[in-house]
C-alpha positions as semicolon CSV with decimal commas, in nm:
position;residue;x (nm);y (nm);z (nm)
1;F;0,083;0,947;0,628
2;E;-0,197;1,002;0,849
3;S;-0,407;1,021;0,517
4;V;-0,282;0,705;0,386
5;S;-0,250;0,438;0,692
6;S;-0,367;0,540;1,040
7;P;-0,737;0,664;1,070
8;R;-1,044;0,498;0,966
9;P;-1,181;0,508;0,659
10;D;-1,506;0,724;0,783
11;S;-1,240;0,985;0,916
12;V;-1,246;1,350;0,841
13;I;-0,918;1,542;0,868
14;D;-0,946;1,922;0,858
15;G;-1,304;1,874;0,708
16;I;-1,138;1,640;0,450
17;S;-1,312;1,224;0,383
18;V;-1,001;1,040;0,452
19;Y;-1,260;0,736;0,242
20;R;-1,281;1,000;-0,089
21;T;-0,904;1,132;-0,036
22;R;-0,788;0,726;-0,068
23;L;-1,005;0,687;-0,364
24;R;-0,846;0,952;-0,571
25;M;-0,511;0,756;-0,447
26;G;-0,652;0,425;-0,613
27;E;-0,750;0,651;-0,916
28;K;-0,370;0,795;-0,931
29;L;-0,240;0,464;-0,840
30;A;-0,347;0,295;-1,139
31;H;-0,304;0,588;-1,377
32;L;0,035;0,535;-1,268
33;I;0,044;0,140;-1,325
34;N;-0,106;0,241;-1,675
35;R;0,131;0,514;-1,742
36;T;0,468;0,317;-1,684
37;W;0,327;-0,003;-1,785
38;A;-0,006;-0,032;-2,021
39;A;0,051;-0,382;-2,146
40;H;0,026;-0,539;-1,757
41;D;-0,121;-0,873;-1,718
42;I;-0,298;-0,792;-1,406
43;D;-0,587;-1,066;-1,336
44;V;-0,697;-0,931;-0,985
45;V;-0,645;-0,639;-0,719
46;I;-0,605;-0,746;-0,386
47;P;-0,587;-0,560;-0,078
48;V;-0,379;-0,586;0,228
49;P;-0,677;-0,518;0,498
50;D;-0,746;-0,322;0,676
51;T;-0,699;0,011;0,538
52;A;-0,589;-0,053;0,200
53;R;-0,900;-0,138;0,060
54;T;-1,053;0,167;-0,042
55;A;-0,722;0,259;-0,219
56;A;-0,749;-0,078;-0,379
57;L;-1,109;-0,053;-0,485
58;E;-1,084;0,206;-0,672
59;C;-0,758;0,077;-0,844
60;A;-0,932;-0,213;-0,990
61;H;-1,220;0,005;-1,114
62;A;-0,989;0,231;-1,301
63;L;-0,808;-0,050;-1,418
64;D;-1,115;-0,243;-1,493
65;I;-0,946;-0,527;-1,325
66;P;-1,163;-0,797;-1,055
67;Y;-1,126;-0,663;-0,722
68;R;-1,121;-0,955;-0,459
69;E;-1,034;-1,001;-0,107
70;G;-0,776;-1,211;-0,090
71;F;-0,711;-1,188;0,302
72;M;-0,912;-1,281;0,647
73;K;-0,754;-1,085;0,958
74;N;-0,701;-1,149;1,316
75;R;-0,855;-0,886;1,478
76;Y;-0,629;-0,945;1,787
77;V;-0,329;-0,917;1,629
78;G;-0,181;-0,488;1,594
79;R;0,001;-0,347;1,344
80;T;0,334;-0,499;1,269
81;F;0,511;-0,238;1,149
82;I;0,600;-0,040;1,511
83;M;0,633;-0,339;1,679
84;P;0,997;-0,355;1,807
85;A;1,165;-0,686;1,716
86;Q;1,221;-0,835;1,353
87;G;1,085;-1,149;1,430
88;L;0,810;-1,059;1,609
89;R;0,734;-0,860;1,275
90;K;0,740;-1,191;1,093
91;K;0,611;-1,404;1,308
92;S;0,242;-1,127;1,349
93;V;0,234;-1,129;0,958
94;R;0,137;-1,502;0,981
95;Q;-0,052;-1,479;1,266
96;K;-0,252;-1,166;1,127
97;L;-0,325;-1,263;0,801
98;S;-0,507;-1,583;0,681
99;P;-0,492;-1,611;0,262
100;I;-0,757;-1,734;0,070
101;A;-0,587;-1,962;-0,212
102;S;-0,927;-1,927;-0,435
103;E;-0,817;-1,605;-0,515
104;F;-0,466;-1,625;-0,546
105;A;-0,421;-1,977;-0,791
106;G;-0,332;-1,944;-1,112
107;R;-0,359;-1,559;-1,084
108;N;-0,114;-1,278;-1,139
109;V;-0,211;-1,087;-0,851
110;L;-0,146;-0,708;-0,756
111;L;-0,100;-0,681;-0,402
112;V;-0,255;-0,305;-0,252
113;D;-0,102;-0,163;0,089
114;D;-0,149;0,181;0,230
115;S;0,267;0,199;0,294
116;I;0,585;-0,032;0,255
117;V;0,803;0,067;0,523
118;R;1,042;-0,213;0,659
119;G;0,953;-0,455;0,383
120;T;0,892;-0,715;0,649
121;T;0,531;-0,714;0,605
122;S;0,539;-0,708;0,244
123;S;0,771;-0,999;0,157
124;Q;0,590;-1,201;0,415
125;I;0,238;-1,151;0,227
126;I;0,404;-1,161;-0,094
127;N;0,527;-1,520;0,040
128;M;0,190;-1,640;0,170
129;A;0,049;-1,513;-0,234
130;R;0,268;-1,745;-0,359
131;E;0,258;-2,033;-0,161
132;A;-0,138;-2,002;-0,238
133;G;-0,064;-2,057;-0,580
134;A;0,023;-1,707;-0,719
135;K;0,170;-1,701;-1,056
136;R;0,254;-1,344;-1,020
137;V;0,280;-1,130;-0,737
138;Y;0,313;-0,720;-0,809
139;M;0,313;-0,456;-0,503
140;A;0,172;-0,126;-0,470
141;S;0,200;0,088;-0,182
142;A;-0,072;0,386;-0,173
143;A;0,210;0,573;-0,041
144;P;0,537;0,739;-0,197
145;P;0,856;0,551;-0,111
146;V;0,956;0,655;0,298
147;R;1,311;0,716;0,289
148;Y;1,328;0,921;0,609
149;P;1,190;0,893;0,981
150;N;0,937;1,121;1,066
151;V;0,929;1,227;1,447
152;Y;0,597;1,348;1,411
153;G;0,354;1,105;1,636
154;I;0,446;0,807;1,450
155;D;0,657;0,549;1,587
156;M;0,938;0,517;1,255
157;P;1,257;0,322;1,282
158;T;1,569;0,450;1,148
159;S;1,628;0,538;0,806
160;A;1,891;0,230;0,758
161;E;1,539;0,011;0,843
162;L;1,380;0,145;0,602
163;L;1,380;-0,057;0,248
164;A;1,317;0,240;0,050
165;S;1,604;0,450;0,170
166;R;1,865;0,122;0,035
167;Y;1,733;0,189;-0,336
168;S;1,710;0,517;-0,575
169;D;1,348;0,533;-0,792
170;E;1,612;0,387;-1,104
171;Q;1,634;0,125;-0,861
172;M;1,283;-0,024;-0,834
173;D;1,360;-0,382;-1,015
174;E;1,606;-0,431;-0,736
175;M;1,406;-0,334;-0,431
176;A;1,120;-0,577;-0,541
177;R;1,361;-0,856;-0,585
178;E;1,432;-0,818;-0,197
179;I;1,092;-0,861;-0,088
180;G;0,997;-1,130;-0,368
181;A;0,790;-0,872;-0,585
182;D;0,781;-0,924;-0,956
183;R;0,721;-0,584;-0,955
184;I;0,688;-0,325;-0,724
185;F;0,444;0,073;-0,766
186;Y;0,508;0,334;-0,556
187;Q;0,212;0,630;-0,531
188;E;0,400;0,960;-0,635
189;L;0,441;1,213;-0,416
190;D;0,267;1,479;-0,623
191;D;-0,054;1,251;-0,689
192;L;-0,092;1,221;-0,289
193;R;-0,071;1,627;-0,247
194;A;-0,283;1,606;-0,503
195;S;-0,535;1,335;-0,390
196;I;-0,578;1,535;-0,094
197;L;-0,587;1,838;-0,221
198;E;-0,816;1,799;-0,471
199;E;-1,082;1,645;-0,241
200;A;-1,025;1,924;-0,013
201;A;-1,098;2,188;-0,269
202;A;-1,434;1,916;-0,352
203;Q;-1,539;1,940;0,037
204;G;-1,471;2,321;0,000
205;S;-1,188;2,305;0,257
206;S;-0,963;2,609;0,325
207;I;-0,634;2,322;0,301
208;R;-0,431;2,484;-0,010
209;G;-0,101;2,311;0,147
210;L;0,096;2,005;0,262
211;D;0,406;1,940;0,512
212;C;0,564;1,676;0,353
213;S;0,836;1,624;0,544
């Protein structure tokens, strides 16, 4: 999860560039979309700032679709998924991001985020995209479905609060409807693992395996 979400792109973890790892994540996410939805109608790829930018950029490049910045971020609002109350999380998303309407109006938009935890942030952002004029809104996560809490340094909610814990891989359409998206895509765990290990090999790192708990 650290390679996906928490560190800045210029970070290096165990000798592996986070930036280049996220580029690989974006490329594999694009391959997943092409593999599962070859006749897609996506007009533009827009990242949820900040940590999804790198993956979104490479995803757009691999899909041969324009990449655009669609949200301005308020630097004085912190990460919403670790905030203690649901009402505060919803309010903070609106305070944190402001849409650039011209980049949404009349378009089918693929929003790329680093992860989807409770779905609170995603549903609010999807609503904002629609209010800004998007025709259809698709959601893609650079991380696989988060179904279980992990206590290793990240304040995760209980399983019952995690959006993906309530749905199987065959119920993606139902999950998309819950957060208001027209379609939802998750990075596959094998592709996330490969993104990190391929970059490790490219940089001469001795890392050969990962804890994927």
